[in-house]
C-alpha positions as CSV (number, residue, x, y, z in Angstrom):
1,M,28.4,-6.3,-9.3
2,I,25.9,-3.9,-10.9
3,P,26.4,-4.0,-14.7
4,T,26.5,-0.9,-16.9
5,L,24.3,-1.0,-20.0
6,T,24.7,1.4,-22.9
7,T,22.0,2.3,-25.4
8,E,22.2,4.6,-28.3
9,R,21.5,7.7,-26.2
10,L,21.7,6.4,-22.5
11,E,23.8,4.8,-20.0
12,L,22.3,2.6,-17.3
13,R,24.5,2.3,-14.3
14,A,24.7,2.0,-10.6
15,F,23.3,5.0,-8.5
16,T,26.0,6.8,-6.7
17,E,26.0,9.3,-3.8
18,A,26.8,11.9,-6.5
19,D,23.3,11.3,-7.9
20,F,21.4,12.1,-4.7
21,E,20.7,15.9,-5.3
22,T,19.5,15.4,-8.8
23,W,17.5,12.3,-7.8
24,A,16.0,14.2,-4.8
25,G,14.9,17.0,-7.2
26,I,13.3,14.4,-9.6
27,V,11.2,12.8,-7.0
28,A,10.3,16.1,-5.3
29,D,8.5,17.1,-8.5
30,P,4.7,16.7,-7.9
31,E,4.1,16.0,-11.5
32,V,6.9,13.2,-11.7
33,A,5.7,11.8,-8.3
34,R,1.9,11.8,-9.1
35,Y,1.7,8.1,-10.0
36,I,4.5,6.7,-7.8
37,G,3.3,7.2,-4.4
38,G,3.5,11.0,-4.2
39,V,6.3,13.6,-3.5
40,R,9.4,12.2,-1.7
41,D,11.3,14.4,0.7
42,R,15.1,14.1,0.9
43,M,15.2,11.4,3.5
44,Q,12.8,9.4,1.4
45,A,14.8,10.0,-1.8
46,W,17.9,8.8,0.0
47,L,16.2,5.7,1.3
48,R,14.9,4.9,-2.2
49,I,18.4,5.0,-3.6
50,A,19.5,2.8,-0.8
51,A,16.5,0.3,-1.7
52,Y,17.7,0.3,-5.4
53,L,21.3,-0.6,-4.4
54,G,20.1,-3.2,-1.9
55,H,17.7,-4.8,-4.3
56,W,20.7,-5.6,-6.4
57,Q,22.4,-7.3,-3.5
58,L,19.3,-9.3,-2.4
59,R,18.0,-10.3,-5.8
60,G,20.8,-10.0,-8.3
61,Y,19.0,-7.5,-10.4
62,G,17.5,-4.0,-9.9
63,Q,17.1,-0.4,-10.9
64,W,19.7,1.6,-12.7
65,A,20.4,5.3,-12.7
66,V,19.8,6.5,-16.3
67,V,22.1,9.0,-17.6
68,E,22.1,10.8,-21.0
69,R,25.5,9.8,-22.7
70,D,25.9,13.1,-24.5
71,S,25.5,15.4,-21.4
72,G,26.2,13.1,-18.4
73,R,23.0,14.2,-16.8
74,L,21.1,12.0,-14.6
75,V,17.5,11.8,-16.2
76,G,15.9,9.1,-14.2
77,R,15.9,5.4,-13.3
78,S,14.7,2.3,-14.9
79,G,15.2,-1.5,-14.3
80,L,14.0,-4.7,-12.8
81,W,12.0,-4.6,-9.5
82,F,10.5,-7.3,-7.4
83,P,10.3,-6.1,-3.7
84,E,8.2,-8.0,-1.1
85,G,4.5,-7.9,-1.8
86,W,4.8,-7.2,-5.5
87,P,2.6,-9.3,-7.7
88,E,5.6,-10.3,-10.0
89,L,9.0,-9.1,-11.3
90,E,8.5,-5.8,-13.2
91,V,10.4,-3.5,-15.3
92,G,9.8,0.1,-14.0
93,W,10.9,3.7,-14.7
94,T,10.8,7.2,-13.4
95,F,12.1,10.1,-15.3
96,A,12.7,13.8,-14.7
97,R,9.9,15.9,-16.3
98,S,12.6,17.7,-18.3
99,A,13.4,14.3,-20.0
100,W,9.8,13.4,-20.8
101,G,8.9,13.1,-24.6
102,N,12.4,11.9,-25.6
103,G,11.6,8.1,-25.6
104,Y,14.1,7.6,-22.8
105,A,11.7,5.5,-20.7
106,T,11.1,3.0,-23.6
107,E,14.8,2.9,-24.5
108,A,16.0,2.3,-21.0
109,A,13.2,-0.2,-20.2
110,R,13.9,-2.1,-23.4
111,A,17.5,-2.5,-22.5
112,A,16.7,-3.5,-19.0
113,V,14.2,-6.2,-20.3
114,E,16.7,-7.4,-22.8
115,W,19.3,-7.7,-20.0
116,G,16.8,-9.7,-17.9
117,R,16.0,-12.0,-20.8
118,T,19.6,-12.8,-21.6
119,E,21.3,-12.7,-18.2
120,L,18.4,-13.9,-15.9
121,G,16.6,-16.0,-18.3
122,L,13.3,-14.2,-17.9
123,R,10.3,-15.5,-19.9
124,R,7.8,-12.9,-18.9
125,I,8.0,-9.3,-17.6
126,A,5.3,-7.1,-16.3
127,S,4.9,-3.4,-15.3
128,A,2.6,-2.3,-12.3
129,I,1.1,1.0,-13.4
130,A,-1.2,3.3,-11.5
131,P,-4.6,3.7,-13.1
132,G,-4.7,6.9,-15.2
133,N,-0.9,7.0,-15.7
134,T,-1.4,7.1,-19.6
135,R,2.2,8.0,-20.3
136,S,3.5,4.8,-18.5
137,I,0.7,2.8,-20.2
138,A,2.0,4.0,-23.5
139,V,5.6,3.0,-22.7
140,A,4.4,-0.4,-21.6
141,E,2.5,-0.8,-24.8
142,R,5.5,0.4,-27.0
143,L,7.5,-2.4,-25.3
144,G,4.9,-4.8,-26.5
145,M,3.0,-5.3,-23.2
146,R,-0.7,-5.6,-22.9
147,F,-3.2,-5.2,-20.0
148,D,-3.1,-8.5,-18.0
149,R,-5.0,-7.9,-14.7
150,K,-5.5,-5.5,-11.7
151,A,-3.4,-6.0,-8.6
152,V,-2.8,-4.3,-5.2
153,L,0.7,-3.1,-4.1
154,P,1.5,-2.5,-0.5
155,P,0.2,-0.9,1.4
156,D,-3.0,-0.7,-0.5
157,D,-2.5,0.8,-3.9
158,E,-4.5,-0.6,-6.9
159,V,-2.6,-1.0,-10.0
160,L,-2.9,-2.2,-13.5
161,V,-0.5,-4.9,-14.5
162,Y,0.8,-4.9,-18.1
163,A,2.7,-7.9,-19.1
164,M,4.3,-9.8,-22.1
165,A,6.1,-13.0,-22.8
166,L,9.7,-12.8,-23.7
């Protein structure tokens, strides 16, 4: 049900139980978690993987586990996300600090957006980004997005919405 996408350097695939330890380590890193709601403990990491998989079931799209093709190493997640309370469908990403600076977020998000355009017929995509998250703002801008508006995500987090027409 969850398709696998392949880019030049990455594979975007469904999360599996084997990804849990690596994912738990990624979201336990304070620097990674700084703009995504804070450090997550092991149970929260588990529940997030379950939410990613469940989102696919409920919406027909969602977040992929992102793996380096050469090494087979899980380096993060990226994909389409539109849970209850979100301002609109977004493309999002979170990557291990060891993967930062390689262009992986842009590469994976670009693949996710293209899949959404061709498979779902999306005509607009957004990203909800925490104020001050200059790295994610740069990714959004590399994708072609521009600042659109401010919004509030549940429970009460102000974000900057970057968006573009497809």
